[in-house]
C-alpha positions in Angstrom: 17.3 -12.4 -11.7 18.7 -15.9 -11.1 16.6 -19.1 -10.9 16.7 -19.2 -7.1 15.4 -15.7 -6.9 12.6 -16.5 -9.3 11.6 -19.5 -7.2 11.7 -17.4 -4.0 9.6 -14.6 -5.5 7.1 -17.1 -6.9 6.7 -18.7 -3.5 6.2 -15.3 -1.9 3.6 -14.5 -4.5 1.7 -17.7 -3.9 1.7 -17.0 -0.1 0.4 -13.5 -0.7 -2.4 -14.8 -2.9 -3.4 -17.4 -0.2 -3.6 -14.7 2.5 -6.4 -13.1 0.5 -8.2 -16.3 0.0 -8.3 -17.6 3.6 -11.1 -16.7 6.0 -10.6 -13.6 8.2 -8.7 -10.4 8.1 -4.9 -9.8 7.9 -3.0 -6.6 8.5 -0.4 -5.5 5.9 1.6 -2.7 7.5 3.6 -0.1 5.5 7.3 0.2 6.0 9.2 2.9 4.2 12.7 1.4 4.1 14.6 -1.9 4.8 15.0 -1.1 8.5 11.3 -0.6 9.1 10.5 -3.6 7.0 12.8 -5.8 9.1 11.2 -4.5 12.3 7.7 -5.3 11.1 8.7 -8.8 9.9 10.3 -9.4 13.3 7.0 -8.6 15.0 5.2 -11.4 13.1 3.3 -9.7 10.4 2.6 -11.9 7.4 3.0 -9.4 4.5 4.2 -5.8 3.9 3.2 -3.0 1.6 5.2 0.1 0.6 4.0 3.6 1.2 4.5 6.3 -1.5 4.2 9.1 1.1 6.6 7.4 3.5 9.2 7.1 0.7 8.7 10.7 -0.3 9.3 11.9 3.3 12.4 9.8 3.6 13.7 11.5 0.4 12.8 14.9 1.9 10.0 15.5 -0.6 6.3 16.1 -0.3 3.9 13.3 -1.3 2.2 13.5 -4.6 2.7 15.8 -7.6 5.1 13.3 -9.1 7.8 14.1 -6.6 9.1 10.4 -6.6 9.9 8.7 -9.9 9.0 5.2 -10.8 12.6 4.1 -10.7 12.9 5.5 -7.2 9.7 3.8 -6.0 10.8 0.4 -7.5 14.3 0.7 -6.0 12.7 1.3 -2.6 10.4 -1.6 -3.2 13.4 -3.8 -4.0 15.1 -2.9 -0.8 12.0 -3.8 1.2 11.5 -7.1 -0.7 15.1 -8.1 0.1 14.8 -7.1 3.7 12.7 -10.1 4.8 11.1 -13.3 3.6 7.7 -11.8 3.5 5.7 -11.0 0.4 5.6 -7.3 -0.4 3.0 -5.3 -2.4 3.8 -1.8 -3.6 2.0 1.5 -3.7 2.7 2.4 -7.4 0.4 5.5 -7.5 -1.3 5.8 -10.9 1.2 3.6 -12.7 3.4 6.6 -13.5 1.5 7.6 -16.6 -2.0 8.4 -17.9 -2.2 5.7 -20.6 -3.0 2.1 -20.0 0.4 1.2 -21.5 2.1 2.9 -18.6 0.3 0.7 -16.2 1.3 -2.4 -18.1 5.0 -1.4 -18.1 4.8 -0.6 -14.4 3.3 -4.0 -13.5 6.0 -5.8 -15.4 8.8 -3.8 -13.8 7.3 -4.4 -10.4 7.4 -8.1 -10.9 11.1 -7.9 -11.8 12.0 -6.5 -8.5 10.3 -9.3 -6.7 7.0 -7.7 -5.7 4.0 -10.0 -5.1 1.4 -7.3 -5.9 0.8 -3.6 -6.3 -1.9 -1.0 -6.3 -2.9 1.2 -9.2 -5.0 4.3 -8.5 -7.4 6.4 -10.6 -5.9 9.7 -9.4 -4.4 11.8 -12.2 -1.9 13.9 -10.1 -3.5 17.0 -11.6 -5.1 19.2 -8.9 -7.5 20.8 -11.5 -8.8 17.4 -12.6 -7.8 14.9 -9.9 -9.7 11.7 -11.0 -9.5 10.0 -14.4 -12.8 9.7 -16.3 -14.6 6.5 -15.6 -14.0 4.9 -19.0 -10.3 5.7 -18.9 -10.0 4.4 -15.3 -11.5 1.1 -16.3 -9.3 0.7 -19.4 -6.2 1.4 -17.2 -7.2 -1.4 -14.8 -8.0 -3.8 -17.6 -4.5 -3.2 -19.0 -2.9 -3.7 -15.6 -4.8 -6.9 -15.1 -3.7 -8.2 -18.4 -0.1 -7.5 -17.5 -0.4 -9.2 -14.1 -2.0 -12.3 -15.7 0.9 -12.5 -18.2 3.3 -13.3 -15.4 4.4 -16.9 -14.6 3.3 -16.5 -10.9 0.4 -14.9 -9.1 0.5 -11.1 -8.8 -2.2 -9.5 -6.7 -3.4 -6.3 -8.4 -5.2 -3.8 -6.1 -7.4 -1.2 -7.9 -7.8 2.0 -5.9 -10.7 4.5 -6.2 -9.3 7.8 -4.9 -12.5 10.0 -4.8 -12.5 10.3 -1.0 -8.8 11.4 -0.8 -9.6 14.3 -3.2 -12.6 15.7 -1.6 -15.1 13.8 -3.7 -17.0 12.0 -1.0 -19.3 10.4 -3.5 -19.9 6.9 -2.3 -22.1 6.0 -5.2 -19.5 6.8 -7.8 -16.8 5.2 -5.8 -18.7 2.0 -5.6 -19.5 2.2 -9.3 -15.8 2.4 -10.0 -14.8 -0.4 -7.7 -17.5 -2.7 -9.2 -16.1 -1.9 -12.7 -12.5 -2.6 -11.5 -13.7 -5.9 -10.0 -15.4 -6.8 -13.3 -12.1 -5.9 -15.1 -10.3 -8.5 -13.1 -8.7 -6.6 -10.2 -7.8 -9.0 -7.3 -8.4 -6.5 -4.5 -10.5 -3.4 -4.2 -9.5 -0.3 -2.2 -11.1 3.1 -1.6 -8.8 5.0 0.8 -10.5 7.7 2.9 -13.6 5.9 4.0 -14.5 7.1 7.4 -17.5 5.2 8.6 -18.3 1.6 9.0 -21.5 2.1 6.9 -19.3 3.2 4.0 -17.0 0.2 4.4 -20.0 -2.2 4.7 -21.4 -0.8 1.4 -18.1 -1.3 -0.4 -17.6 -4.8 0.9 -21.1 -5.8 -0.1 -20.8 -4.2 -3.6 -17.7 -6.1 -4.7 -18.1 -9.3 -2.7 -16.6 -11.9 -2.9 -13.5 -9.9 -4.0 -11.3 -8.9 -1.1 -11.4 -5.3 0.1 -8.5 -3.4 1.7 -9.3 -0.7 4.3 -7.0 2.1 5.3 -6.6 2.8 9.0 -6.0 6.5 9.6 -6.7 9.4 11.9 -9.9 10.0 9.9 -11.5 6.8 11.1 -10.4 6.4 14.8 -13.5 4.3 15.6 -12.4 1.5 13.3 -11.1 -1.7 15.0 -9.8 -4.8 13.4 -12.6 -6.9 15.0 -15.2 -4.5 13.7 -13.8 -4.5 10.2 -13.5 -8.3 10.2 -17.2 -8.6 11.1 -18.0 -6.6 8.0 -16.0 -9.0 5.8 -12.9 -6.8 5.2 -10.1 -9.0 4.2 -7.0 -6.7 4.4 -6.1 -3.6 6.5 -3.2 -1.2 5.8 -2.0 1.9 7.5 -0.5 3.9 4.6 1.9 6.6 5.8 0.7 6.4 9.4 3.7 4.5 10.8 6.1 6.7 9.0 4.4 9.8 10.3 4.4 8.4 13.9 8.1 7.8 13.6 8.7 11.3 12.1 6.5 12.8 14.8 8.6 11.2 17.6 11.8 12.4 15.9 10.5 15.9 15.5 9.3 16.2 19.0 12.6 14.9 20.4 14.7 17.3 18.3 12.4 20.1 19.3 12.9 19.4 23.0 16.7 19.3 22.5 16.7 22.6 20.6 14.2 24.5 22.6 14.7 23.2 26.2 18.2 21.8 26.1 16.9 18.5 27.7 16.6 15.0 26.4 13.9 13.2 28.3 12.9 11.8 24.9 15.7 9.3 25.3 13.4 7.4 27.7 11.5 6.2 24.6 14.5 5.2 22.5 15.0 1.6 21.5 18.2 0.3 23.0 21.4 0.2 20.8 21.9 -3.5 21.4 18.3 -4.3 20.8 18.3 -2.6 17.4 21.5 -4.3 16.4 19.9 -7.7 17.2 16.9 -6.8 15.1 19.0 -6.1 12.1 21.3 -9.1 12.3 
């Protein structure tokens, strides 16, 4: 990494930190490649975050179960970082290892590809025992925080409590974990899978004044940006939703072509020249 790159990455990192400190809510959408990143940047979003599921689908693999390696995730993150001038955070799953040392190594590697932050989750990847024990989860976040603080520029660490994504709809334990992660020094707290405003409100109140990220998904269709902002939510992401919308449109179009022999789907296509202009 040359000096100009270091300066650029440091500036992005500072911008990303300030987004979390200002009043109000910002949306951090999730591209899955350089092209989708450029489109989102062109629409005026202020920051981007990668999606592990979106990357897995782009590689023709299922999400989870260790189907995507750390090297592949970081290479994808690098492409997204280089696609625009926006700060980028990465979904780095559980840090690609059970031990705190794995989280440390992952954070340091993430900074080297120019990321301004990342998330570390407490999911094990083991279906029989999907969530790390409380003490181990906290130690992993402590180690990740220490690695982030060792960097010469800000690096926003998001700590994720994954209970709700694994059928453990235990709000009390989820909040206990998030509070412990906040005390350990995590910059942002995140419990994907929350489906009611009451759950979101409880999480925001528990970890205040630390910023909370909320995931918009088909499981919480009643959520609105205004409603979440009123609760004090600072950041909103969409995970794999944009990727799944894109794949849904692709699949429906291909299905029409194969089954009906028609191509009315072309009415929804973005024009060739328009796409070329976006990517110049």
